[in-house]
C-alpha positions as a Markdown table, in Angstrom:
| # | Residue | x | y | z |
|---|---|---|---|---|
| 1 | Met | -10.1 | 212.1 | -36.5 |
| 2 | Asn | -11.3 | 208.7 | -35.2 |
| 3 | Val | -11.3 | 205.7 | -37.5 |
| 4 | Gln | -13.6 | 202.7 | -37.1 |
| 5 | Ile | -11.4 | 199.6 | -37.0 |
| 6 | Gly | -14.0 | 197.1 | -36.1 |
| 7 | Glu | -16.7 | 196.1 | -33.6 |
| 8 | Ile | -17.1 | 194.2 | -30.4 |
| 9 | Gln | -17.8 | 190.6 | -31.3 |
| 10 | Asp | -17.5 | 188.8 | -27.9 |
| 11 | Ile | -17.3 | 189.9 | -24.3 |
| 12 | Tyr | -15.9 | 187.7 | -21.5 |
| 13 | Arg | -15.5 | 188.2 | -17.8 |
| 14 | Tyr | -13.4 | 186.1 | -15.4 |
| 15 | Pro | -14.4 | 186.8 | -11.8 |
| 16 | Val | -12.0 | 184.2 | -10.4 |
| 17 | Lys | -8.4 | 184.0 | -11.6 |
| 18 | Ser | -8.0 | 180.8 | -13.7 |
| 19 | Phe | -11.6 | 179.7 | -13.4 |
| 20 | Ala | -13.8 | 179.5 | -16.4 |
| 21 | Gly | -15.6 | 182.8 | -17.0 |
| 22 | Glu | -18.8 | 184.0 | -18.4 |
| 23 | Lys | -19.8 | 185.4 | -21.8 |
| 24 | Leu | -21.7 | 188.6 | -21.7 |
| 25 | Glu | -23.8 | 190.7 | -24.0 |
| 26 | Glu | -22.8 | 193.9 | -22.3 |
| 27 | Cys | -20.5 | 195.0 | -19.4 |
| 28 | Val | -19.9 | 198.0 | -17.2 |
| 29 | Ile | -16.4 | 199.5 | -17.3 |
| 30 | Glu | -15.0 | 200.7 | -14.0 |
| 31 | Pro | -11.6 | 202.5 | -13.5 |
| 32 | Tyr | -9.9 | 199.1 | -13.0 |
| 33 | Gly | -11.6 | 197.3 | -16.0 |
| 34 | Leu | -14.7 | 195.2 | -16.3 |
| 35 | Leu | -16.9 | 195.3 | -13.3 |
| 36 | Gly | -16.5 | 191.9 | -11.6 |
| 37 | Asp | -13.5 | 190.9 | -13.7 |
| 38 | Arg | -10.6 | 189.1 | -12.0 |
| 39 | Phe | -11.8 | 190.1 | -8.6 |
| 40 | Val | -10.5 | 187.2 | -6.6 |
| 41 | Thr | -7.9 | 184.5 | -6.5 |
| 42 | Phe | -6.3 | 181.7 | -4.6 |
| 43 | Tyr | -2.8 | 182.1 | -3.1 |
| 44 | Asp | 0.2 | 180.2 | -2.0 |
| 45 | Glu | 1.3 | 182.5 | 0.9 |
| 46 | Thr | 4.8 | 180.9 | 0.9 |
| 47 | Lys | 5.5 | 182.6 | -2.4 |
| 48 | Lys | 5.9 | 186.3 | -3.3 |
| 49 | Asp | 4.7 | 188.7 | -6.0 |
| 50 | Trp | 3.1 | 187.1 | -9.0 |
| 51 | Tyr | 4.4 | 183.6 | -8.0 |
| 52 | Lys | 1.9 | 183.4 | -5.1 |
| 53 | Tyr | -1.1 | 183.2 | -7.3 |
| 54 | Ile | -2.5 | 179.7 | -7.8 |
| 55 | Thr | -3.5 | 179.3 | -11.5 |
| 56 | Ala | -4.4 | 176.6 | -13.9 |
| 57 | Arg | -0.7 | 176.1 | -14.5 |
| 58 | Asn | -0.6 | 174.7 | -11.0 |
| 59 | Leu | -4.1 | 173.1 | -11.0 |
| 60 | Pro | -5.4 | 172.6 | -14.6 |
| 61 | Asn | -8.8 | 171.5 | -13.2 |
| 62 | Met | -9.4 | 175.1 | -12.1 |
| 63 | Leu | -10.5 | 175.7 | -15.7 |
| 64 | Asn | -13.5 | 173.4 | -15.1 |
| 65 | Tyr | -15.0 | 175.7 | -12.4 |
| 66 | Gln | -17.5 | 178.2 | -13.8 |
| 67 | Ala | -17.5 | 181.6 | -12.1 |
| 68 | Thr | -20.1 | 184.3 | -12.4 |
| 69 | Tyr | -20.5 | 187.7 | -10.9 |
| 70 | Asn | -23.8 | 189.4 | -10.0 |
| 71 | Asn | -24.3 | 192.5 | -7.9 |
| 72 | Gly | -21.1 | 192.0 | -5.9 |
| 73 | Glu | -21.7 | 188.2 | -5.4 |
| 74 | Ile | -19.5 | 185.6 | -6.9 |
| 75 | Arg | -21.0 | 182.1 | -7.6 |
| 76 | Val | -19.0 | 179.1 | -8.7 |
| 77 | Lys | -20.3 | 175.9 | -10.3 |
| 78 | Ala | -18.0 | 172.9 | -9.9 |
| 79 | Pro | -17.5 | 170.3 | -12.7 |
| 80 | Gly | -19.7 | 167.9 | -10.8 |
| 81 | Gly | -22.6 | 170.4 | -10.6 |
| 82 | Gln | -22.1 | 171.5 | -7.0 |
| 83 | Glu | -22.5 | 175.2 | -6.5 |
| 84 | Tyr | -20.5 | 177.4 | -4.2 |
| 85 | Asn | -20.3 | 181.0 | -2.9 |
| 86 | Trp | -16.9 | 182.6 | -2.6 |
| 87 | Asp | -16.3 | 181.1 | 0.9 |
| 88 | Thr | -14.4 | 178.6 | 2.9 |
| 89 | Leu | -16.4 | 175.7 | 1.5 |
| 90 | Leu | -15.0 | 176.5 | -2.0 |
| 91 | Leu | -11.6 | 176.9 | -0.5 |
| 92 | Glu | -11.9 | 173.3 | 1.0 |
| 93 | Glu | -13.0 | 172.1 | -2.4 |
| 94 | Ile | -9.9 | 173.4 | -4.2 |
| 95 | Gln | -7.6 | 172.6 | -1.3 |
| 96 | Ser | -8.6 | 168.9 | -1.6 |
| 97 | Gln | -6.8 | 168.9 | -5.0 |
| 98 | Thr | -3.4 | 170.0 | -4.0 |
| 99 | Lys | -0.9 | 169.6 | -1.1 |
| 100 | Thr | 0.0 | 173.3 | -1.4 |
| 101 | Arg | -1.6 | 175.1 | 1.5 |
| 102 | Leu | -4.0 | 177.6 | -0.1 |
| 103 | Thr | -5.6 | 180.8 | 1.1 |
| 104 | Met | -8.1 | 183.0 | -0.8 |
| 105 | Ser | -9.0 | 186.6 | -1.4 |
| 106 | Asp | -11.2 | 188.3 | 1.2 |
| 107 | Val | -14.4 | 186.3 | 1.7 |
| 108 | Lys | -16.5 | 189.0 | 3.3 |
| 109 | Glu | -15.8 | 191.8 | 0.8 |
| 110 | Pro | -14.4 | 190.5 | -2.5 |
| 111 | His | -12.7 | 193.2 | -4.4 |
| 112 | Pro | -10.1 | 193.7 | -7.2 |
| 113 | Glu | -6.7 | 192.6 | -5.9 |
| 114 | His | -4.5 | 195.6 | -6.5 |
| 115 | Pro | -5.4 | 199.1 | -5.2 |
| 116 | Gln | -3.2 | 200.8 | -7.9 |
| 117 | Leu | -3.8 | 198.7 | -11.0 |
| 118 | Leu | -6.9 | 197.1 | -9.5 |
| 119 | Ser | -6.5 | 193.8 | -11.3 |
| 120 | Val | -5.1 | 190.4 | -10.4 |
| 121 | Asp | -3.1 | 190.4 | -13.6 |
| 122 | Gly | -1.7 | 193.8 | -13.2 |
| 123 | Ala | -3.4 | 195.1 | -16.3 |
| 124 | Ser | -6.9 | 196.2 | -16.8 |
| 125 | Ile | -8.5 | 194.8 | -20.0 |
| 126 | Leu | -7.2 | 192.2 | -22.5 |
| 127 | Ile | -8.2 | 192.5 | -26.2 |
| 128 | Ile | -7.7 | 190.2 | -29.1 |
| 129 | Thr | -9.0 | 190.3 | -32.7 |
| 130 | Asp | -10.6 | 187.8 | -35.0 |
| 131 | Gly | -8.0 | 188.8 | -37.6 |
| 132 | Ser | -5.1 | 187.5 | -35.4 |
| 133 | Leu | -7.2 | 184.5 | -34.4 |
| 134 | Asn | -7.8 | 183.6 | -38.0 |
| 135 | Lys | -4.2 | 184.0 | -39.0 |
| 136 | Leu | -3.0 | 181.9 | -36.1 |
| 137 | Gln | -5.6 | 179.2 | -36.8 |
| 138 | Glu | -4.6 | 179.0 | -40.4 |
| 139 | Thr | -0.9 | 178.7 | -39.6 |
| 140 | Trp | -1.4 | 176.3 | -36.7 |
| 141 | Gly | -3.7 | 174.1 | -38.9 |
| 142 | Lys | -6.1 | 173.2 | -36.2 |
| 143 | Glu | -9.4 | 174.6 | -35.0 |
| 144 | Leu | -8.7 | 177.4 | -32.4 |
| 145 | Asp | -10.9 | 178.2 | -29.5 |
| 146 | Glu | -10.7 | 181.9 | -28.6 |
| 147 | Arg | -11.3 | 181.1 | -24.9 |
| 148 | Arg | -7.7 | 179.8 | -24.7 |
| 149 | Phe | -6.6 | 183.4 | -24.6 |
| 150 | Arg | -8.9 | 184.5 | -21.8 |
| 151 | Ala | -9.5 | 187.9 | -23.4 |
| 152 | Asn | -12.2 | 190.3 | -22.2 |
| 153 | Phe | -13.0 | 191.6 | -25.7 |
| 154 | Val | -12.7 | 189.9 | -29.1 |
| 155 | Val | -12.8 | 192.6 | -31.8 |
| 156 | Lys | -14.1 | 191.8 | -35.2 |
| 157 | Val | -11.8 | 193.9 | -37.3 |
| 158 | Ser | -12.5 | 195.6 | -40.6 |
| 159 | Asp | -10.8 | 194.1 | -43.7 |
| 160 | Asp | -8.4 | 197.0 | -43.9 |
| 161 | Ala | -7.9 | 197.5 | -40.2 |
| 162 | Ile | -4.4 | 198.1 | -38.9 |
| 163 | Thr | -2.9 | 195.5 | -36.6 |
| 164 | Glu | -3.0 | 195.5 | -32.8 |
| 165 | Gly | 0.6 | 196.5 | -32.7 |
| 166 | Glu | -0.3 | 199.8 | -34.3 |
| 167 | Trp | -2.8 | 200.5 | -31.5 |
| 168 | Leu | 0.0 | 200.7 | -28.9 |
| 169 | Gly | 0.0 | 204.1 | -27.2 |
| 170 | Arg | -3.3 | 205.2 | -28.7 |
| 171 | Lys | -6.8 | 205.3 | -27.5 |
| 172 | Leu | -9.8 | 203.2 | -28.4 |
| 173 | Lys | -13.3 | 204.6 | -28.2 |
| 174 | Ile | -16.1 | 202.1 | -27.7 |
| 175 | Gly | -19.5 | 203.5 | -27.1 |
| 176 | Asp | -19.0 | 206.0 | -24.3 |
| 177 | Val | -15.9 | 204.3 | -23.1 |
| 178 | Glu | -12.3 | 205.3 | -23.8 |
| 179 | Leu | -9.4 | 202.8 | -23.4 |
| 180 | Gln | -5.6 | 203.4 | -23.6 |
| 181 | Val | -3.7 | 200.6 | -25.3 |
| 182 | Asp | -0.6 | 200.1 | -23.2 |
| 183 | Ser | 1.2 | 196.9 | -24.1 |
| 184 | Phe | 1.2 | 193.5 | -25.8 |
| 185 | Cys | 0.2 | 190.4 | -23.9 |
| 186 | Gln | 3.1 | 188.0 | -23.5 |
| 187 | Arg | 1.8 | 184.5 | -23.7 |
| 188 | Cys | 2.6 | 181.5 | -21.6 |
| 189 | Val | 1.8 | 177.7 | -21.3 |
| 190 | Leu | -1.8 | 178.4 | -20.3 |
| 191 | Ile | -2.9 | 178.8 | -23.9 |
| 192 | Thr | -1.8 | 175.2 | -24.6 |
| 193 | Met | -4.6 | 173.9 | -22.5 |
| 194 | Asp | -7.9 | 173.1 | -24.0 |
| 195 | Pro | -10.5 | 175.1 | -22.0 |
| 196 | Asp | -12.8 | 172.1 | -21.7 |
| 197 | Thr | -10.5 | 169.0 | -21.5 |
| 198 | Gln | -7.3 | 170.6 | -20.3 |
| 199 | Val | -5.4 | 168.5 | -22.8 |
| 200 | Lys | -2.1 | 170.3 | -23.6 |
| 201 | Asp | -0.8 | 171.0 | -27.1 |
| 202 | Pro | 2.6 | 172.7 | -26.8 |
| 203 | Ser | 2.6 | 173.2 | -30.6 |
| 204 | Leu | 0.3 | 176.2 | -30.1 |
| 205 | Leu | 2.7 | 178.1 | -28.0 |
| 206 | Arg | 5.5 | 177.3 | -30.4 |
| 207 | Lys | 3.4 | 178.7 | -33.3 |
| 208 | Val | 2.5 | 181.9 | -31.3 |
| 209 | Asn | 6.2 | 182.3 | -30.7 |
| 210 | Glu | 7.0 | 181.8 | -34.4 |
| 211 | Glu | 4.3 | 184.0 | -35.8 |
| 212 | Phe | 3.8 | 186.6 | -33.1 |
| 213 | Asn | 7.0 | 186.5 | -31.0 |
| 214 | Leu | 4.8 | 185.3 | -28.1 |
| 215 | Gln | 2.8 | 188.5 | -28.2 |
| 216 | Phe | -0.8 | 187.9 | -28.8 |
| 217 | Gly | -3.4 | 190.5 | -27.9 |
| 218 | Val | -3.0 | 193.8 | -26.1 |
| 219 | Tyr | -3.6 | 195.2 | -22.7 |
| 220 | Ala | -5.6 | 198.4 | -22.3 |
| 221 | Ser | -6.3 | 200.6 | -19.3 |
| 222 | Val | -9.4 | 202.7 | -18.7 |
| 223 | Val | -9.5 | 206.4 | -19.6 |
| 224 | Lys | -13.2 | 206.9 | -19.4 |
| 225 | Thr | -15.8 | 204.6 | -17.8 |
| 226 | Gly | -19.1 | 203.6 | -19.2 |
| 227 | Thr | -20.9 | 200.6 | -20.8 |
| 228 | Ile | -19.7 | 198.4 | -23.7 |
| 229 | Lys | -22.1 | 196.2 | -25.6 |
| 230 | Gln | -21.8 | 193.4 | -28.2 |
| 231 | Gly | -21.8 | 195.0 | -31.6 |
| 232 | Asp | -20.4 | 198.4 | -30.4 |
| 233 | Lys | -18.2 | 200.1 | -32.9 |
| 234 | Val | -14.5 | 200.2 | -32.0 |
| 235 | Leu | -12.8 | 203.5 | -33.0 |
| 236 | Leu | -9.1 | 204.2 | -33.1 |
| 237 | Ala | -8.3 | 207.8 | -32.0 |
| 238 | Ala | -5.9 | 209.8 | -34.0 |
| 239 | Glu | -2.3 | 209.8 | -32.9 |
| 240 | Glu | -1.6 | 212.7 | -30.5 |
| 241 | Ala | 0.8 | 215.3 | -31.7 |
């Protein structure tokens, strides 16, 4: 038996790793996750594995670049208002801000980074809840912007909903989509940066460590593709025998 645990409150997509993303009313779910999500990134080719990705930890100003995705095309708006395609002009713009020699994902055919997991972050979809956000805001004692956590979905949970930890290993049904909840999201220094000003507040990471053992939100993979809309009910499938 499926149990309703909440509904989709907000949907976010981040076409470029560590750039600001876009808020959506609905999204298409492909086998790798949201269509257009975390498609492309900048690299430091002298590094290996996850260390080669250039993120806001390296260049905090990346958070000020607004990325959108539409019909296979990525557009970027710079803090000063200039607009770019995903091309060498944008590479030059970001390169001007660091001495590290940068490269970028395929310009001619942007696509998700990993053919197996098909996501820059190695996990498909990131979900947080308003319940956890409210608890953290109350204990932190400061207003908390949900964008700090760069989730794809913010779920407004029912008052009696079980916690995200109890979703692990189980399926969520949202509209005609099915997701498998795989693991917690282990948090890092990125959440300490204000999404608009990049001012850092290390006390937030300390509080997430104290209250959530650095685990805030969950990663889910795609079982069944489809479309998810704002307001869709989120159902937790019964545990499999």
